[in-house]
N, C-alpha and C positions, 0 to 999 in steps of 0.2 A: 665442600665435599665432606659428607659424613662418613663415619667409620664403616658402616655397612657398604656404602658405595666403593670405598677404598679396598675393602677386603674382596669384594666382588671383582674389582679390577685386577688385583694381584692373582686371583684364582683363575680367571678366564681371559684376561687380556682386555683389549679395548673393543669388545664386540658391540654391535648395535644395541642401544638401550631400548628397553621395552616401555614405550610411551603409549598411553591410551590412544586408540585409533581415531583418526579424524574421519568421520563417516561420510561417505557419499552413498546415496541410495543406489540400488542396483540399476535403476533405469536412468540414472544421471549420466549425461554425456561427459566423457573424459575432457578435462580442460586442455586447451592448447597451452604450450609453455615456451616462453622466450627468455633466455638468459642473455642480458646485455652487459658487456664489460668494457670500460674505457682503459686506457693505458697510461699510467703515471699521473692520474688526476687526483689532486689532493682533496681531503675532506671539505675544505673551505672553498673549493672551486666551483660551486653551484649556488644558484639562488636559494634553493630550499634549505641550505645551511647558512644562509645569511650574507652571501656575497652580493654586493650591490654594483660591482663593476662589470662582472661577466654576465651576459644575457643568456639565460637558459630557460625561457618561458615554457617550452614543451616538457622538459624534465620536471620543472617545478609543478606544472599542471598535473602531470600523471602522479607525482608524489602526493599531491593534495587529494587525489582520488583514492590513494592507498595509505600506506604507513611509511613514515620516515624511520629508517632503522638507524637510530642514533649511535649505538655502539656496535657497528658492524665491522668485522675484521677480515681482511684478505688473509688467505691461508699462509702466505709468506710475504716478506718485504720486497721481493722482486718478482719479475714476470713469470718465468717457467714454473717455479714451485707452486705459486698460487693457481696456475692453470691446471696443474696436476690435481690439486685438491678439488677443483670445480667438477671435474669429470669422474673422479674416483671416490670421493668422500673419504679419502685416506691421506695421511700425511706423506709428503714427498720423500722423507727419509726412509720410508718403507720400500721404495723402489728406485732410489738413487738419482732423483732430480735434485742435485745438491744446490744449484743456483741457476741463474739464467745461462742458456747455452751450454748446459752441463747435464749429461745423461739423456734419458728418453723415457717416455711412458711405455712400460713393457706391454707387449701384446697380451700377456697373461692377466692384465688388470681387467676387471669387469667394470664397465663404465656406465654412466648415466644414459648416453644414447643407446647403448646395447640393451639396457634394461627396459627403456621405453619402447624401443623397436619391438622387443619381445611381447609387449602388451598392445601392439597395434599402431604405434606412432610412426609417422613419416619423420625422418630425422635429417637435419642439415646443419652444417657449420660454415660460417662466413666471416672472413677477416683474418686476424692473426691466429697462428697455430702455436708455435714455440714449445712444442712438447717432444721434439726430436725431428729428424729429417722427414718431410712430408712426401718425399719422392726419391727413388734411387739415384736420379740424376741431379739432385740438389747438391750444390758445391759450396754453399756459403758457410758462415760461421756456425759452429756447433754441429756441423755435418760429420766431420771426422773421416769421411771417405770410407766408411765401414758399415756393414749391415747392422752392426750392433747399435748404431745410432738411428736406425730407421724406426719411425712411428707413424705409419701412413694412416690418415684419418679413416679410410674405409675399413681398417682393422678393428675399429672401435664402435661399430654399429651405425655409421653414417651412410644414409642413402645418397646424400648430395653434399658436396663441399666446394668451397672457393676460398683458398687460403694462401698466405705467405708464411714462410718460416718465422721471420722476425719483422721488425718495424720497417716501414717505408715512409717516404716524405708524405706529409699530410695534404699536399696540393701538387698535382701533376707528378705523381710518384715516379714516373719513368720519363720525365721530360715533357715539354709543352705539346709535342705531337705523339708521345708514347713510344718513340722509336728506341729508347734506352732499354726497353724490355728485352731486346735481342741480345744484349751484352751483360745484363745484370746477373748476379749470382743469387738473387733473392726475388724470383718472379712470383706471380700468382699461379697457383695450380688449381685447376678445376676438374674434379673427378679423374685425377691421374694424368691430365694433359696440361702442358704449359700454355698459359693464356697470352694472347698478343693483341686483343681488340678491346675497345671500350675501357681504356685505362687512363683517361685524361680528366682533369678537373679535381674536385674535392674527393679525397680518398674515402671518406665516410659515405659519400654518395655512390662511389664505385662499388663498395661493399653492399649497400642497400639495394642497388640495381640487381644484384643476384639473389638477395634474401627474399625480396618481395615476390618474384615469380615462383620461388619454391613454396611460399605460403599459399599463393593463388592455386597452384597445382594440387596441394594437399586438400584445400577446401573443395576444389572441383571433384576430387576423388572421395570426398566425404570422410576423410581420415583426420584424426587429431594430429597436430604437428608439434615437433620439438625443434626449435631453432636457436642455435648459439650464434650470437652476433658480437664478435670481439673486434672493436675498432682499434686503430693505431693511434688515435688521438687521445691525449696531447703529447705523446712520446715524440722525441726528436728523430729525424730532422724535421723541424717545424716550418710550416709555411701556411699562410692564410690566403684564401682566394681573394681577388680584388674587392668584391662586394663586402666581404667580412672584414677585411683589413680596414676599409674606409670607416666602418662603425667605430673602431677604436683609435684610428688616426685622428678622427674628428675630436676625440677627447684629449688629444695631446699626449698620449701614452708612448713609452719607448718601444723600439722595434720588437724586443723580446715579448713584451706583454701583448702587442698587436698580433703577433703570430700565435701566441699561446691562447689568448682569449678568442681570437678570430676562429681558430680551428675548433674550439669547443662550441662556439655558437653555430658553426657549420654542422657539427655533429648533432646539435640540438634540433636543427631544422630537419635532419633525417629521422630523428625520433618522432617529430611531428608528422612527417610523411608516413611513417610506419603506422602510427595510430590512426591516421586518416584512412589508410588502406584497410586496416582491420575493421573499422566502422563500416566502410563500404561493403565489405564481405560479410557483415553482420557477425563478426567474430570477437569484437572487442570485449563484450561482456562475458565471454567464455575463454578469455586468455589470461594466463598468469604472466606478468612481466616483472622480472626480478633484475634490478639494475645495481651495479657497483663498479668500483675501480679495482685494478689488480694489485695496487700498492699505493703508497703515498707519493707526493710530488718529488721529482728528481732535483728540482731547483727551488728550494724553499724561499719564499719572499723575505723571511727574516735574515737570510744570508745574501741578499741582493738578487735573488731569483724572482720568479713570477708565479710559482705554485704556492697554494696556501694549505697548511695543515690545520687551520682554525686555531692556531696558538699552541698546538700540541708539540711535545718534544720529539726531535728526530725528523727524518724524511725517508725517502726511498733507500732501501738496503739496511735500515735500522729496525730493530724489533720494538723500539719505543713507539708509543701510540701514533706519532706523526708518520711513521713508516708503514703501519698496518691497519690503523683505524681509517676507514675509507667512506666516501659518500655512498649511500645505498638507500633504496626504497623497494617496497614490494606492493604491486598492484594486483589485487585478486578480488574482484567484485563478489560480494556476498560472504566472503570468508575473512577479509581484512577490513577493518573499520576505516572509512574514508576520513582523511585529515588527522589521523592518529600519529603519535610518536611512540615508538617502542624502544625502551632503553636497555632491555635485557641483552647481554652480549650474544652475538651470533657471528657465524663465520661462513666462508665459502665451502668449508668442509660439510656444512649442513645441507647443501643443495641436494645431494644424492639421497640421503635417508629421508628427507622431507618429501621430495617429489616422488620417490618410490612409494612411500606411504599413501600419498595422494592419488596415485594412479594404479596401485595394485602390483607394481613391479617388485621383484624379489632378487636378493643376492643369490648366487648359485651355491654358496657354501658359507661356512662360519668364519671366514677370514675377518680379522679385526677391521672395523670401520670407526674412524675417529670423529666423524661428524655426528650430529644429533638430529632426530626428527623434531623440528621446532613448530609443528602445526599448531599445537596447543598454545605456544607462545605468541605466534603471529595472529591467532584468533583471540588472543587475550583471555584465554581460559586459565592461564598461569603466567607468572612473571619470573619463574625460576627454571634455569636449565640444569640438567643433571650431569652433564659431562664437562670437564674442564676443556679449554681450547689450548692446544700446544703449538709452540713456535720454535723453529730452530734455523739458525743461519750463521754462516761464517763471516764475522766482521771483527777485525782486530781492535777497533776503537769503540766497541759497544758489546754488551752482553750477547751471548750467542744462543741462549735458551730462555724462553719466556713461557709462562703458563697463566691463563686467566681462569679463575674459579670464583664464581659469584661476582662480587665487586672488586676482588683483589687481583692484582697482576704481579707476578713474582718473576725475578730475573736471577739467573745463576750461570756459572760456568763449571761448577763442580771442581773448583781449584783445590778445595780442602774437604775434609770429611764433615765439617760444620759450615753453616751458611755465613761464613765470615766474608764481609765485603759484598754480600748479595743484596738485592733491592726488593722492596715490597711497597706497592702503592695501592691506595683506594681510588680506582679510576672513576668512580662515580663522584666522589668529592674532590678529586685532584686529577683532572684529565691531563694537565700539563706535566704530571709526574715530577713534582718538586719536593714532596714531603715523604721521605723514606721512612716507612713504618717498621723496618726490620727489627729494631730493638723493642718496639712496643707490642709487636705481634709475633713473637718467636715460635709459638706453637703453630700458628697459621703457616708460617714460612716452612717449618719442618714437615708439615703434612704435604704441602705442595711440592717440596723438594723430593719427598719419598715417591709421590705420584710421578714426578718427572723422571726419576731414575727408572721406575718400572716401565714408563712409556718408552724410554730409549732402549731398554732391553727387548721390549716387544718389537720395536722398529728394527733392531738388529736381526731378530729372527725372521722378520718379513723380508728384509734385504737379502738374506741368504737363500730365499726361495721357498721357505717352509709354508707359505700361504697358498702356493700354487700346486696343482696336481703333479705327481711324479712324472718324469719324462716329458715335461711341458716344453722343454727347450729353453727355459729361462736361464740367463747367465747374468749375475750381478755386475754392475759397472762401478768401479771404484772400491776403495776400502772403507767399510763402515767406520772402523776405529780411527782412521786418518781424519775423517770428517767430523766424528763425534767428539774427539778430544781436542778442543780448541781453547787455549788460554785467553784470558781477557785482562788487559791492563788499560785503564781509562786514559793513561798518558802515553800509551804505546803508539808509535808511528810506523808506517809501512817501511820495510827494509829497503835499502837502496839496491838498485839492480846489481851493483858490483858485489854486494853481500850475498844476494841470491845466487849469483854465478859461483861464488866461492863455495857456498853450501852444496851446490850441485856437483862441483868438482870433488869435494870431500866424499859425498855419497858414491860417486863413480869409483873412486879409489877403494872405498870400503867394499863395494861389490866385487871388484877385481881381486881383492885380498881374499874374500870368502871363497871365490871360485878356485883360486890357486891353493 
């Protein structure tokens, strides 16, 4: 980050950067767009990143036709925050999605499907939602029983949707005959109605069964389509269908790996099915397919689990690379070089500004956008990004703020006025984040620290509602300061429940004292 960029940031906030336009001729047909995202899949859980145990031939094949995004980062280290960045291009601390099952995507956010719908796209969302209650009758976790937790997909520009709030079992999600759908608090909702049919077998297939007809209809109507396909695989509760389980049982693997690997291979088959259909419809060559995971693996193989970070430090819920550097590729014929590997850091924050530039969609106002238009990076016209990538998450046993700028990744909690105890790594030379450069690169750390402070100030303004029109009806959820001021002690452990109860009682007494 040079001085000019930093001064520009402090003056006008994190507005969209002006990157040279990636030109499409006026007569060029708009590309179809598919954003695919898996759930809790580690960087090392695919063949295209070197895994020889898990069979992912379709993902590997499409990656070979496009670019492997080697340093691609999920917007957050857990589910809901990342999903917010995918649709808004903005950091989740701007609108109060603090963590999974916390907050909701405000109706006032202008999203990727809204922008694309405004320039003629048919828009659909299939699979996991996890951005707030998808329906007023939803009663599961994160619902809160209040309208303030509502975030209905149709509010954000979707013509069609088929979603659950959070994860379901990856095989027979509602029992062998689907009858558990009647009693579950986490059903599939399709265009505002609770679904009760065609819900048996592999969950990735259940999702694709709805996504493909949407694509066929858009092609029939001769409209470009935007389809978000967010699988539940390989998030728990895990189960692999019999034919997929047999593949890994034959290798003598334990039950955990059989379920994990089997569910990923089942998903891979559905990716192959999608590609085959697009070819049949003569749409493959005009479709952008951007694939990634929402965060790192929940159960890292280094700690006796079965998900792989590829040797990187951390896992799901940590801001270290293992928690946010995820498997990703971009297929875009004619724009992205087949068989290439791009190592410039990118993020799910970049979806919106990149695809808006590619399609002619525009933001409605000058609200801060944290992602960057990376068209010139993916087309390899440059290998430098102009915006740092920010991260924030509450985790008592790890740093709660991180920032990537160029090849450096900086961690802090702002415990002091100076970066004492902070961390700095060269993630190109040290992906495992083992060599702290904080003492060798103090100026780099100070610049990144200054940027991070300004970023948080900008987020606080956004959270208060300043980005939205007056009288928009927006009401912030949670206290920004309560979530932003989080101490970090590497040796700290979670407080015992009894201690938490004691603290609650003290706070209760303090409130009563103030009232009296």
